[in-house]
DOMARZA-361267 format. One record per residue: residue number from 0; residue in one letter; x, y, z of N, C-alpha, C in turn. Coordinates in Angstrom, 2 decimals. Example, Ala and Ser with C-alpha at 12.3 -4.5 7.8 and 13.67 -1.06 7.14 Angstrom:
<sites>
(0 "A" (13.19 -5.69 7.80) (12.30 -4.50 7.80) (13.20 -3.30 7.80))
(1 "S" (12.85 -2.25 7.08) (13.67 -1.06 7.14) (12.90 0.03 7.87))
</sites>
This chain:
<sites>
(0 "M" (0.95 -1.24 0.18) (0.35 0.07 0.17) (0.75 1.44 0.17))
(1 "Q" (0.48 2.15 -1.06) (1.37 3.33 -1.09) (1.00 4.31 0.43))
(2 "V" (2.25 4.65 0.83) (2.22 5.76 1.81) (2.31 7.38 1.15))
(3 "R" (1.17 8.03 1.21) (1.22 8.88 0.41) (1.74 10.47 1.19))
(4 "R" (1.52 10.36 2.79) (2.30 11.71 3.38) (3.65 11.40 3.88))
(5 "K" (4.48 12.57 3.44) (5.97 12.30 4.21) (5.91 12.70 5.28))
(6 "P" (6.91 12.22 6.35) (7.03 12.48 7.48) (7.75 13.74 7.78))
(7 "G" (8.13 14.17 9.09) (8.45 15.46 9.14) (9.91 15.39 8.71))
(8 "W" (10.67 14.26 8.89) (12.15 14.13 8.51) (12.40 14.13 6.80))
(9 "L" (11.19 14.35 6.11) (11.47 14.17 4.75) (10.85 15.28 4.07))
(10 "Q" (11.16 16.48 4.44) (10.54 17.58 4.09) (11.33 18.56 3.51))
(11 "K" (12.60 18.15 2.75) (13.61 18.72 2.00) (12.92 19.40 0.78))
(12 "K" (13.32 20.75 0.42) (12.63 21.51 -0.19) (13.62 21.51 -1.74))
(13 "V" (13.03 21.73 -2.99) (14.06 22.05 -4.08) (13.77 23.45 -4.31))
(14 "S" (14.84 23.94 -4.59) (14.89 25.41 -4.80) (15.42 25.92 -6.01))
(15 "P" (14.79 25.91 -7.09) (15.29 26.16 -8.66) (16.19 27.55 -8.65))
(16 "A" (15.65 28.33 -7.66) (16.82 29.47 -7.46) (18.08 29.42 -7.32))
(17 "D" (18.46 28.12 -6.79) (19.74 27.61 -6.66) (20.38 26.86 -7.72))
(18 "H" (19.96 26.75 -8.66) (20.33 25.84 -9.79) (21.03 27.27 -10.90))
(19 "A" (20.77 28.17 -10.78) (21.18 28.96 -12.19) (22.45 28.72 -12.65))
(20 "E" (23.42 28.92 -11.64) (24.61 28.86 -12.09) (25.26 27.67 -12.63))
(21 "M" (24.62 26.43 -12.02) (24.93 25.23 -12.39) (24.38 24.88 -13.66))
(22 "D" (23.15 25.33 -14.06) (22.49 25.26 -15.08) (23.16 25.71 -16.37))
(23 "R" (23.57 26.80 -16.27) (24.43 27.65 -16.94) (25.48 26.99 -17.59))
(24 "L" (26.61 26.32 -16.52) (27.63 25.51 -16.88) (27.17 24.42 -17.73))
(25 "L" (26.16 23.69 -17.14) (25.79 22.28 -17.67) (25.32 22.64 -19.12))
(26 "G" (24.45 23.78 -19.24) (23.99 24.02 -20.69) (24.95 24.60 -21.89))
(27 "S" (25.85 25.21 -21.43) (27.16 25.44 -22.11) (27.87 24.47 -22.73))
(28 "L" (28.08 23.40 -21.81) (28.96 22.13 -22.05) (27.98 21.07 -22.67))
(29 "Q" (26.84 21.25 -22.51) (25.81 20.16 -23.32) (26.18 18.72 -22.23))
(30 "L" (25.92 19.00 -20.99) (26.22 18.06 -20.25) (24.85 17.68 -19.43))
(31 "N" (24.64 16.31 -18.86) (23.64 16.13 -18.16) (24.00 15.42 -16.69))
(32 "T" (23.13 15.45 -15.78) (23.48 15.17 -14.40) (22.23 14.11 -13.95))
(33 "V" (22.59 13.21 -13.32) (21.52 12.21 -12.43) (20.91 13.04 -11.59))
(34 "C" (21.27 13.94 -11.15) (20.70 14.84 -10.27) (19.18 15.09 -10.72))
(35 "R" (19.38 15.79 -12.14) (18.15 16.32 -12.63) (17.39 14.98 -13.13))
(36 "E" (18.06 14.11 -13.85) (17.36 13.10 -14.95) (16.57 12.20 -13.59))
(37 "A" (17.13 12.03 -12.71) (16.59 10.91 -11.39) (16.03 11.69 -10.40))
(38 "A" (15.49 13.09 -10.65) (14.85 13.98 -9.57) (15.14 13.52 -8.35))
(39 "C" (16.52 13.65 -8.14) (17.15 13.61 -6.73) (16.80 14.66 -5.83))
(40 "P" (16.20 14.74 -4.56) (15.67 15.51 -3.74) (16.86 16.45 -3.12))
(41 "N" (18.13 15.93 -3.34) (19.31 16.93 -2.94) (19.70 17.92 -4.12))
(42 "I" (19.10 17.90 -5.07) (19.54 18.62 -6.08) (20.01 20.16 -5.88))
(43 "S" (19.07 20.61 -5.07) (19.25 22.10 -4.57) (20.22 22.38 -3.79))
(44 "E" (20.61 21.46 -2.80) (21.70 21.58 -1.91) (23.06 21.32 -2.67))
(45 "C" (23.20 20.42 -3.44) (24.36 19.96 -4.10) (24.84 21.13 -5.42))
(46 "F" (23.80 21.48 -6.17) (24.00 22.52 -7.21) (24.26 23.71 -6.38))
(47 "R" (23.68 24.15 -5.11) (24.21 25.34 -4.58) (25.57 25.41 -4.21))
(48 "Q" (26.08 24.25 -3.69) (27.62 23.73 -3.35) (28.46 23.44 -4.51))
(49 "K" (27.90 23.89 -5.86) (28.73 23.68 -7.15) (29.22 22.27 -7.22))
(50 "Q" (28.30 21.05 -6.81) (28.79 19.64 -7.09) (27.54 19.09 -7.82))
(51 "A" (27.82 18.40 -8.48) (26.82 17.41 -9.46) (27.64 16.00 -9.81))
(52 "T" (26.68 14.96 -10.01) (26.82 13.95 -10.02) (26.58 13.75 -12.04))
(53 "F" (27.47 13.68 -12.65) (27.47 13.55 -14.06) (27.11 12.50 -14.90))
(54 "L" (26.04 12.54 -15.39) (25.34 11.26 -16.34) (26.06 11.30 -17.86))
(55 "V" (26.81 10.43 -18.04) (27.51 10.25 -19.39) (26.50 9.30 -20.30))
(56 "M" (26.99 9.24 -21.44) (26.23 8.52 -22.44) (24.75 8.62 -22.70))
(57 "G" (24.39 9.80 -22.55) (23.05 10.15 -22.61) (22.07 9.82 -21.48))
(58 "R" (20.85 10.31 -22.14) (19.56 10.28 -20.72) (18.64 9.49 -20.98))
(59 "A" (18.95 8.34 -21.86) (17.94 7.28 -22.00) (18.65 5.89 -21.77))
(60 "C" (18.00 5.20 -20.95) (18.41 4.02 -20.38) (17.76 2.79 -21.26))
(61 "T" (18.60 1.54 -21.52) (17.70 0.55 -22.14) (17.08 -0.42 -21.17))
(62 "R" (16.80 -0.09 -19.99) (16.03 -0.89 -19.12) (15.00 0.15 -18.47))
(63 "S" (14.00 -0.62 -17.78) (12.88 0.13 -17.33) (12.61 0.03 -15.75))
(64 "C" (13.73 0.25 -15.04) (13.47 -0.09 -13.59) (12.27 0.77 -13.07))
(65 "R" (11.40 -0.07 -12.26) (10.19 0.89 -11.90) (10.28 1.77 -10.91))
(66 "F" (11.38 1.85 -10.03) (11.77 3.06 -9.17) (12.53 4.05 -9.77))
(67 "C" (12.82 4.41 -10.94) (13.81 5.05 -11.41) (13.29 5.95 -12.64))
(68 "N" (13.56 7.40 -12.27) (13.02 8.37 -13.28) (13.88 8.45 -14.46))
(69 "V" (14.83 7.92 -14.85) (15.84 8.07 -16.04) (14.66 7.50 -17.15))
(70 "S" (15.02 8.15 -18.14) (14.06 7.91 -19.43) (14.65 6.48 -19.94))
(71 "A" (13.49 5.68 -20.69) (13.64 4.74 -20.93) (13.37 4.51 -22.74))
(72 "D" (13.57 6.00 -23.20) (13.50 6.19 -24.68) (14.57 5.27 -25.13))
(73 "R" (14.74 5.47 -26.54) (15.86 4.76 -27.21) (17.18 5.68 -27.21))
(74 "P" (18.21 4.94 -26.88) (19.37 5.67 -26.68) (19.95 6.32 -27.96))
(75 "L" (20.54 7.45 -27.82) (21.22 8.10 -29.02) (22.83 7.37 -29.25))
(76 "P" (23.52 7.47 -30.17) (24.73 7.19 -30.34) (25.63 7.77 -29.09))
(77 "L" (27.06 7.29 -28.87) (27.87 8.22 -27.93) (28.27 9.30 -28.67))
(78 "D" (28.79 10.32 -27.69) (29.17 11.41 -28.16) (30.61 11.42 -27.70))
(79 "S" (31.44 11.40 -29.04) (32.79 11.32 -28.56) (33.44 12.32 -27.80))
(80 "G" (32.92 13.54 -27.90) (33.58 14.76 -27.27) (32.93 14.97 -25.94))
(81 "E" (32.14 14.03 -25.40) (31.59 14.38 -23.85) (32.80 14.03 -22.88))
(82 "P" (33.34 13.31 -22.83) (34.62 13.02 -21.81) (35.44 14.30 -21.66))
(83 "A" (35.79 15.02 -22.86) (36.68 16.50 -22.56) (35.34 17.39 -21.92))
(84 "R" (34.18 17.34 -22.25) (33.45 18.39 -21.82) (33.35 18.23 -20.54))
(85 "V" (33.15 16.87 -19.81) (33.05 16.44 -18.47) (34.26 17.00 -17.89))
(86 "A" (35.45 16.63 -18.23) (36.50 17.02 -17.51) (36.63 18.61 -17.40))
(87 "E" (36.20 19.34 -18.52) (36.11 20.81 -18.53) (35.22 21.29 -17.38))
(88 "A" (34.12 20.82 -17.08) (33.16 21.01 -16.07) (34.03 20.65 -14.59))
(89 "V" (34.71 19.79 -14.62) (35.32 19.40 -13.27) (36.50 20.69 -12.97))
(90 "R" (37.15 20.57 -14.08) (37.87 21.84 -13.97) (37.55 23.22 -13.41))
(91 "Q" (36.36 23.64 -14.51) (35.76 24.80 -13.77) (35.15 24.84 -12.54))
(92 "L" (34.74 23.74 -12.13) (34.04 23.65 -10.69) (35.09 23.66 -9.84))
(93 "A" (36.26 23.29 -10.08) (37.49 22.93 -9.21) (36.75 21.77 -7.95))
(94 "L" (36.67 20.81 -8.79) (36.00 19.46 -7.63) (37.13 18.81 -7.18))
(95 "A" (37.17 18.47 -5.91) (38.04 17.76 -5.48) (37.60 16.02 -5.47))
(96 "H" (36.42 16.02 -5.65) (35.74 14.80 -5.92) (34.69 14.71 -6.81))
(97 "V" (34.70 13.96 -7.77) (33.65 14.00 -9.06) (32.96 12.27 -8.89))
(98 "V" (31.69 12.35 -9.07) (31.12 11.08 -9.42) (30.56 11.20 -10.85))
(99 "I" (30.98 10.01 -11.67) (30.32 10.01 -13.05) (29.62 8.69 -13.07))
(100 "T" (28.37 8.69 -13.61) (27.61 7.41 -13.80) (27.05 7.58 -15.14))
(101 "S" (26.16 6.67 -15.45) (25.66 6.39 -16.83) (24.36 5.77 -16.66))
(102 "P" (23.19 5.92 -17.58) (22.17 4.88 -17.94) (22.67 3.51 -18.09))
(103 "T" (22.12 2.50 -17.87) (22.46 1.13 -18.66) (22.41 1.28 -19.84))
(104 "R" (23.60 0.86 -20.81) (23.46 0.86 -22.00) (23.76 -0.52 -22.76))
(105 "D" (22.67 -1.42 -22.65) (22.78 -2.78 -23.29) (22.83 -2.90 -24.71))
(106 "D" (22.92 -1.74 -25.21) (22.65 -1.55 -26.75) (24.41 -1.40 -27.13))
(107 "L" (25.15 -1.19 -26.54) (26.67 -1.13 -26.58) (27.49 -2.40 -26.20))
(108 "A" (28.28 -2.84 -27.10) (28.78 -4.07 -27.01) (29.67 -4.15 -25.66))
(109 "D" (30.29 -3.09 -25.48) (30.92 -3.03 -24.07) (30.24 -2.70 -22.91))
(110 "G" (28.84 -2.18 -22.81) (28.10 -1.67 -21.93) (28.83 -0.20 -21.51))
(111 "G" (29.50 0.24 -22.60) (29.88 1.68 -22.41) (31.23 1.74 -21.51))
(112 "A" (31.93 0.69 -21.38) (33.26 0.62 -20.56) (34.20 1.49 -21.32))
(113 "A" (34.32 1.71 -22.48) (35.68 2.56 -23.20) (35.20 3.96 -22.68))
(114 "H" (33.87 4.40 -22.99) (33.45 5.76 -22.65) (34.10 6.25 -21.37))
(115 "F" (33.57 5.34 -20.25) (34.01 5.47 -18.87) (35.55 5.58 -18.72))
(116 "A" (36.34 4.84 -19.49) (37.51 4.86 -19.30) (38.14 6.13 -20.01))
(117 "A" (37.47 6.93 -21.11) (37.88 7.82 -21.77) (37.56 9.14 -20.95))
(118 "T" (36.49 9.00 -20.32) (36.01 10.14 -19.09) (37.39 10.26 -18.11))
(119 "V" (37.68 9.32 -17.83) (38.66 9.40 -16.44) (39.94 9.65 -17.08))
(120 "A" (40.45 9.20 -18.19) (41.36 9.96 -18.85) (41.50 11.51 -19.25))
(121 "A" (40.39 11.80 -19.48) (40.10 13.34 -19.75) (40.16 14.13 -18.62))
(122 "I" (39.63 13.67 -17.57) (39.63 14.48 -16.23) (40.85 14.43 -15.58))
(123 "R" (41.89 13.16 -15.65) (43.17 13.26 -15.47) (44.23 14.32 -16.02))
(124 "R" (43.76 14.73 -17.37) (44.65 15.34 -17.94) (44.52 16.78 -17.58))
(125 "V" (43.26 17.24 -17.12) (43.06 18.53 -16.85) (42.97 18.94 -15.30))
(126 "S" (42.56 17.99 -14.59) (42.55 17.87 -13.35) (43.06 16.78 -12.26))
(127 "P" (44.20 16.59 -12.42) (45.06 15.26 -11.93) (44.75 14.95 -10.24))
(128 "H" (44.25 16.08 -9.68) (44.23 15.68 -8.43) (42.88 15.57 -7.60))
(129 "T" (41.98 15.47 -8.79) (40.39 14.93 -8.44) (40.28 13.82 -8.26))
(130 "A" (39.82 13.31 -7.11) (39.21 11.86 -7.05) (38.14 11.74 -7.96))
(131 "I" (38.23 10.68 -8.46) (37.15 10.11 -9.67) (36.67 9.07 -9.11))
(132 "E" (35.24 8.87 -9.12) (34.41 7.85 -8.78) (33.64 7.36 -9.78))
(133 "L" (33.52 6.11 -10.12) (32.50 5.74 -11.07) (31.44 4.97 -10.46))
(134 "L" (30.42 5.38 -10.85) (29.02 4.24 -10.77) (28.51 3.78 -11.75))
(135 "I" (29.03 2.43 -12.08) (28.57 1.81 -13.34) (27.30 0.97 -13.26))
(136 "P" (26.97 0.46 -14.36) (25.79 -0.35 -14.59) (26.35 -1.86 -14.62))
(137 "D" (25.43 -2.94 -14.61) (26.12 -4.41 -14.46) (27.00 -4.79 -15.59))
(138 "L" (26.92 -4.13 -16.81) (27.65 -4.29 -17.90) (27.38 -5.86 -18.59))
(139 "Q" (26.33 -6.38 -18.03) (25.98 -7.66 -18.53) (26.50 -8.71 -17.88))
(140 "G" (27.46 -8.34 -16.89) (28.21 -9.46 -16.35) (29.63 -9.51 -17.11))
(141 "S" (29.99 -8.65 -17.97) (31.22 -8.60 -18.59) (32.57 -8.44 -17.84))
(142 "D" (33.37 -9.54 -17.53) (34.47 -9.34 -17.02) (35.39 -8.47 -17.86))
(143 "G" (35.46 -8.57 -19.08) (36.23 -7.89 -19.85) (35.91 -6.12 -19.96))
(144 "S" (34.58 -6.06 -20.01) (34.31 -4.45 -20.08) (34.64 -4.17 -18.23))
(145 "L" (34.27 -4.87 -17.44) (34.82 -4.50 -16.36) (36.29 -4.13 -16.19))
(146 "Q" (37.09 -4.94 -16.57) (38.49 -4.74 -16.34) (38.99 -3.69 -17.26))
(147 "L" (38.21 -3.32 -18.40) (38.73 -1.98 -19.26) (38.53 -0.73 -18.30))
(148 "I" (37.42 -0.74 -17.71) (36.85 0.39 -16.81) (38.08 0.49 -15.44))
(149 "L" (38.33 -0.75 -15.16) (39.43 -0.71 -13.85) (40.74 -0.43 -14.26))
(150 "A" (40.99 -0.53 -15.62) (42.32 -0.26 -16.17) (42.57 0.99 -16.02))
(151 "S" (41.27 2.19 -16.21) (41.55 3.60 -16.50) (41.89 4.00 -14.73))
(152 "Y" (41.79 3.40 -13.76) (42.10 3.78 -12.35) (41.18 4.65 -11.81))
(153 "P" (40.05 4.34 -11.87) (39.10 5.46 -10.96) (39.64 5.26 -9.50))
(154 "D" (39.31 6.31 -8.75) (39.51 6.15 -7.18) (38.62 4.97 -6.47))
(155 "I" (37.57 5.11 -6.98) (36.28 4.44 -6.18) (35.51 3.72 -7.50))
(156 "L" (35.29 2.44 -7.39) (34.39 1.86 -8.29) (33.18 1.46 -7.71))
(157 "G" (32.05 1.98 -8.14) (30.75 1.72 -7.77) (29.77 1.07 -8.54))
(158 "H" (29.01 0.17 -7.97) (27.77 -0.48 -8.44) (26.67 -0.80 -7.41))
(159 "N" (25.46 -0.24 -7.73) (24.46 -0.46 -6.50) (23.75 -1.63 -6.74))
(160 "I" (23.40 -2.35 -5.51) (22.57 -3.40 -5.47) (21.25 -2.95 -5.67))
(161 "E" (20.73 -1.97 -4.88) (19.68 -1.25 -4.93) (18.56 -1.85 -3.89))
(162 "T" (18.28 -3.10 -4.00) (17.32 -3.83 -3.11) (17.69 -5.08 -2.86))
(163 "V" (16.66 -5.69 -1.77) (16.81 -7.05 -1.48) (16.29 -8.29 -2.94))
(164 "P" (16.97 -9.26 -2.69) (16.90 -10.19 -3.97) (15.36 -10.55 -4.31))
(165 "R" (14.38 -10.57 -3.02) (13.07 -10.92 -3.27) (12.40 -9.82 -4.09))
(166 "L" (12.74 -8.58 -4.06) (12.26 -7.30 -4.78) (12.70 -6.99 -6.08))
(167 "Y" (13.73 -7.74 -6.67) (14.35 -7.55 -7.98) (13.55 -7.38 -9.03))
(168 "A" (12.40 -7.87 -8.84) (11.48 -7.70 -10.20) (11.40 -6.27 -10.63))
(169 "I" (11.46 -5.23 -9.60) (11.32 -3.82 -10.07) (12.64 -3.52 -10.94))
(170 "R" (13.52 -4.21 -10.86) (14.88 -4.16 -11.70) (14.74 -4.69 -12.89))
(171 "A" (14.16 -4.07 -13.95) (14.12 -4.95 -15.13) (15.44 -5.05 -15.73))
(172 "G" (15.59 -6.49 -16.31) (17.11 -6.81 -16.65) (17.82 -6.87 -15.89))
(173 "A" (17.89 -6.46 -14.58) (18.93 -6.87 -13.46) (18.84 -8.35 -12.80))
(174 "D" (20.00 -8.65 -12.41) (20.05 -9.75 -11.70) (20.74 -9.80 -10.36))
(175 "Y" (20.31 -9.84 -9.25) (20.96 -9.80 -8.12) (22.30 -10.66 -7.91))
(176 "E" (22.33 -11.81 -8.46) (23.60 -12.60 -8.22) (24.66 -11.81 -9.17))
(177 "R" (24.15 -11.52 -10.46) (25.07 -10.74 -11.20) (25.84 -9.67 -10.90))
(178 "S" (25.03 -8.83 -10.07) (25.49 -7.45 -9.53) (26.58 -7.90 -8.43))
(179 "L" (26.30 -8.90 -7.38) (27.00 -9.10 -6.56) (28.34 -9.81 -7.02))
(180 "R" (28.45 -10.42 -7.98) (29.58 -11.08 -8.91) (30.34 -9.92 -9.22))
(181 "L" (29.70 -8.83 -9.68) (30.40 -7.71 -10.41) (31.16 -6.98 -9.30))
(182 "L" (30.62 -7.04 -8.14) (31.32 -6.28 -6.78) (32.45 -7.17 -6.40))
(183 "Q" (32.41 -8.49 -6.43) (33.42 -9.30 -6.26) (34.63 -9.51 -7.14))
(184 "S" (34.23 -9.51 -8.44) (34.92 -9.37 -9.42) (35.70 -7.83 -9.68))
(185 "A" (35.34 -6.75 -9.30) (35.72 -5.63 -9.01) (37.00 -5.54 -7.97))
(186 "H" (36.69 -6.30 -6.59) (37.52 -6.24 -5.74) (38.59 -7.24 -6.09))
(187 "E" (38.62 -8.28 -6.85) (39.32 -9.38 -7.02) (40.34 -8.74 -8.09))
(188 "F" (39.86 -8.17 -9.14) (40.66 -7.41 -10.36) (41.56 -6.37 -9.79))
(189 "A" (41.20 -5.61 -8.99) (41.74 -4.50 -8.55) (41.84 -4.29 -7.14))
(190 "A" (42.15 -4.60 -6.18) (41.78 -4.74 -4.96) (42.50 -3.37 -4.37))
(191 "A" (43.31 -2.60 -4.84) (43.53 -1.25 -4.69) (42.74 -0.17 -4.88))
(192 "I" (41.71 -0.74 -5.64) (40.67 0.27 -5.83) (39.19 -0.04 -5.03))
(193 "P" (39.10 0.81 -4.00) (37.68 0.52 -3.24) (36.54 0.47 -3.96))
(194 "V" (35.83 -0.61 -3.58) (34.57 -0.83 -4.17) (33.28 -0.23 -3.28))
(195 "K" (32.38 0.07 -3.89) (31.22 0.74 -3.17) (30.04 0.26 -3.83))
(196 "S" (28.66 0.17 -2.93) (27.60 -0.33 -3.16) (26.56 0.70 -2.67))
(197 "G" (25.21 0.44 -2.92) (24.17 1.07 -2.22) (22.82 0.29 -2.34))
(198 "I" (21.91 0.58 -1.43) (20.75 0.09 -1.41) (19.68 1.05 -0.91))
(199 "M" (18.41 0.95 -1.18) (17.36 1.87 -0.91) (16.48 1.10 -0.13))
(200 "L" (15.74 1.84 0.88) (14.89 0.88 1.95) (13.49 1.70 1.65))
(201 "G" (12.58 1.06 1.94) (11.11 1.40 1.85) (10.38 0.86 0.54))
(202 "L" (11.24 -0.29 -0.09) (10.40 -0.68 -0.87) (9.43 -1.78 -0.75))
(203 "G" (9.47 -2.35 0.54) (8.69 -3.45 1.18) (9.53 -4.52 1.67))
(204 "E" (11.12 -4.29 1.88) (11.65 -5.21 2.36) (11.36 -5.31 3.91))
(205 "S" (12.20 -6.85 4.40) (11.89 -6.75 5.87) (13.15 -6.84 6.50))
(206 "D" (13.16 -6.55 7.65) (14.49 -6.26 8.46) (15.41 -7.48 8.19))
(207 "D" (15.10 -8.43 8.21) (16.07 -9.54 8.01) (16.69 -9.73 6.81))
(208 "E" (15.90 -9.13 5.36) (16.49 -9.23 4.23) (17.41 -8.04 4.09))
(209 "V" (17.01 -6.84 4.91) (18.01 -5.80 4.87) (19.53 -6.05 5.34))
(210 "L" (19.52 -6.94 6.38) (20.64 -7.23 7.24) (21.39 -8.41 6.37))
(211 "E" (20.51 -9.30 5.56) (21.30 -10.30 4.76) (21.84 -9.75 3.78))
(212 "T" (20.99 -8.85 3.24) (21.59 -8.16 1.89) (23.00 -7.31 2.03))
(213 "I" (22.91 -6.63 3.28) (24.16 -5.82 3.62) (25.17 -6.80 3.65))
(214 "A" (25.06 -7.91 4.48) (26.11 -9.01 4.67) (26.71 -9.64 3.27))
(215 "A" (25.72 -9.80 2.33) (26.08 -10.25 1.16) (26.99 -9.30 0.41))
(216 "I" (26.51 -8.02 0.45) (27.46 -7.07 -0.12) (28.88 -7.00 0.27))
(217 "R" (28.94 -7.06 1.80) (30.39 -7.08 2.49) (31.10 -8.37 2.00))
(218 "A" (30.40 -9.45 1.82) (30.94 -10.58 1.40) (32.06 -10.83 0.08))
(219 "T" (31.62 -9.76 -0.70) (32.15 -9.72 -1.88) (33.50 -8.77 -1.76))
(220 "G" (33.95 -8.42 -0.71) (34.83 -7.46 -0.37) (34.71 -5.96 -0.80))
(221 "C" (33.51 -5.51 -0.84) (33.12 -3.99 -0.88) (33.30 -3.27 0.39))
(222 "S" (33.97 -2.51 0.14) (34.40 -1.20 1.10) (33.42 -0.35 1.85))
(223 "Y" (32.62 0.40 0.65) (31.91 1.48 1.13) (30.37 0.97 0.80))
(224 "L" (29.39 1.50 1.66) (27.86 1.39 1.50) (27.32 2.80 1.90))
(225 "S" (26.34 2.76 0.86) (25.40 3.89 1.21) (23.65 3.42 1.22))
(226 "I" (23.14 3.70 2.25) (21.90 3.35 2.55) (20.77 4.25 2.60))
(227 "G" (19.80 4.54 1.77) (18.89 5.70 2.00) (17.55 5.26 1.58))
(228 "Q" (16.65 6.34 1.86) (15.35 6.09 1.56) (14.73 6.15 0.17))
(229 "Y" (13.72 5.25 -0.32) (13.31 5.36 -1.59) (12.11 6.27 -1.58))
(230 "L" (12.30 7.18 -2.50) (10.94 8.22 -2.77) (10.79 7.96 -4.19))
(231 "A" (9.38 7.72 -4.29) (8.74 7.27 -5.65) (8.68 8.76 -6.54))
(232 "P" (9.44 8.73 -7.65) (9.40 9.98 -8.65) (8.12 10.58 -8.88))
(233 "S" (7.22 9.65 -9.04) (5.89 9.84 -9.52) (4.71 8.73 -9.24))
(234 "R" (3.72 9.09 -9.41) (2.61 7.88 -9.33) (2.83 6.92 -10.13))
(235 "R" (3.54 6.98 -11.12) (3.51 5.73 -12.21) (4.85 5.08 -11.69))
(236 "H" (5.56 5.47 -10.82) (6.82 4.54 -10.31) (5.88 3.53 -9.31))
(237 "H" (6.92 2.55 -8.88) (6.85 1.49 -7.82) (6.40 2.30 -6.66))
(238 "P" (5.32 2.04 -5.63) (4.99 3.04 -4.61) (5.90 2.73 -3.20))
(239 "V" (6.00 3.76 -2.43) (6.74 3.71 -1.35) (5.77 2.66 -0.28))
(240 "A" (6.59 1.76 0.21) (5.98 1.02 1.11) (5.84 1.35 2.59))
(241 "A" (6.88 2.06 2.99) (7.35 2.69 4.49) (8.31 3.92 4.21))
(242 "F" (7.84 4.41 4.97) (9.02 5.68 5.30) (9.94 5.23 6.73))
(243 "I" (11.27 5.20 6.65) (12.12 4.20 7.57) (12.33 5.50 8.44))
(244 "E" (12.47 5.29 9.62) (12.54 6.34 10.59) (14.33 6.49 10.94))
(245 "P" (14.73 7.72 10.81) (16.24 7.91 11.22) (16.91 6.81 12.01))
(246 "S" (16.41 6.66 13.23) (16.97 5.60 14.10) (17.04 4.08 13.67))
(247 "E" (16.47 3.98 12.66) (16.61 2.60 11.94) (17.69 2.91 10.85))
(248 "F" (17.96 4.01 10.25) (19.22 4.01 9.27) (20.46 3.89 10.14))
(249 "D" (20.28 4.58 11.42) (21.45 4.49 12.43) (21.68 3.24 12.84))
(250 "R" (20.65 2.34 12.97) (21.00 0.79 13.32) (21.52 0.17 12.21))
(251 "Y" (21.16 0.39 10.70) (21.63 -0.48 9.95) (23.19 0.12 9.45))
(252 "R" (23.45 1.33 9.67) (24.65 1.96 9.55) (25.58 1.08 10.75))
(253 "D" (25.38 1.01 11.82) (26.11 0.44 12.90) (26.39 -1.09 12.49))
(254 "A" (25.17 -1.69 11.99) (25.43 -3.37 11.77) (26.22 -3.42 10.46))
(255 "A" (26.27 -2.65 9.40) (27.45 -2.65 8.50) (28.64 -2.27 8.84))
(256 "L" (28.92 -1.48 9.82) (30.32 -0.99 10.32) (30.78 -2.23 11.18))
(257 "Q" (29.96 -3.16 11.84) (30.37 -4.09 12.57) (30.75 -5.19 11.61))
(258 "L" (30.07 -5.33 10.39) (30.80 -6.43 9.31) (31.98 -6.11 8.61))
(259 "G" (32.43 -4.82 8.97) (33.72 -4.34 8.36) (34.00 -3.45 7.30))
(260 "F" (32.72 -2.88 6.90) (32.82 -1.74 5.88) (33.73 -0.65 6.48))
(261 "A" (34.49 -0.04 5.74) (35.36 1.03 5.99) (34.51 2.39 6.18))
(262 "H" (33.44 2.53 5.42) (32.62 3.88 5.72) (31.37 3.47 5.22))
(263 "V" (30.12 3.97 6.15) (28.91 3.71 5.71) (28.10 5.08 5.93))
(264 "E" (27.40 5.55 5.06) (26.26 6.60 4.81) (25.02 6.05 4.92))
(265 "S" (24.31 6.33 5.83) (23.15 5.82 5.90) (21.84 6.80 6.71))
(266 "G" (20.80 7.00 6.08) (19.97 8.18 6.66) (19.05 8.52 5.08))
(267 "P" (17.78 8.77 5.42) (16.72 9.18 4.72) (17.21 9.93 3.36))
(268 "Y" (17.81 10.86 3.23) (18.30 11.34 2.48) (19.62 11.14 1.73))
(269 "V" (20.09 10.05 1.99) (21.42 9.56 1.49) (21.26 8.89 0.11))
(270 "R" (22.12 9.17 -0.82) (22.30 8.61 -2.11) (23.71 8.28 -2.31))
(271 "S" (23.96 7.23 -3.51) (25.16 6.92 -3.43) (26.54 7.78 -3.76))
(272 "S" (25.83 8.93 -4.43) (26.99 10.12 -4.87) (26.70 11.50 -3.87))
(273 "Y" (25.83 11.21 -2.80) (25.43 12.49 -1.90) (26.71 12.34 -0.98))
(274 "H" (27.40 13.48 -0.68) (28.60 13.37 0.11) (29.60 12.53 -0.15))
(275 "A" (29.96 12.28 -1.45) (30.76 11.40 -2.00) (31.91 11.37 -1.42))
(276 "E" (32.38 12.58 -1.21) (33.82 12.96 -0.77) (34.13 12.22 0.71))
(277 "R" (33.10 11.91 1.52) (33.36 11.50 2.86) (33.67 10.09 3.01))
(278 "Y" (33.57 9.33 1.96) (33.92 7.81 2.35) (35.24 7.63 2.24))
(279 "Q" (36.30 8.54 1.55) (37.78 8.35 1.65) (38.31 9.22 2.90))
(280 "G" (37.45 9.82 3.65) (37.87 10.65 4.60) (38.43 11.86 4.13))
</sites>
């Protein structure tokens, strides 16, 4: 059953007036952000602080996850000039830490791996001291594509599990075990690169399922974890089953840390790229 009224701890406001400077920069460089495409509730806070999570490889996804606001239209061909424009945005914003993500591109033979690698290389050329975090799709389980991305040496490699295995029907085309294998393979192929994942709460999962999923993620060798509240982007999306109290997020954070995660962000407004600079201290 859908919960319609948000509790008091979920009343953050979006203020378009805070977006003007970032919008000018993004428009001039023809860049997209997951902040806008995914209707992130933190967009005004982040844009005001001159931070953004860049969405490369277009705004259209080849899957139709029922929780996600990213378009499922037909993807456009890759833009070979995009990596350099992302790098220019990083330079102009003087970012100490940047997160780069993409829609899932099952239409590409390598899942977009070469484009991710090119973006890392472009940023390194113009802003060598910026920490680069990649949040990647599952690449359809391709070890070759994963190794190509890791060979670009991002500072953090992320892939979100999103929810407990029982609810994976909301992730069209995804597979829980495949995503866990990607996390484990990333850790095995490049142990020096920390691996990060994230889950959402409030989709209908049980307490035991959350704890079991956190443990399964940690068992892959994953170092970093984000835990946040699912907020349905519209009435067309999967409904919110529950709003999780902040104290419960604290409990899950403590449980994850006890399992050996190096850093955990857990709270109602936490997203995988929110305060991403905190994970490496």
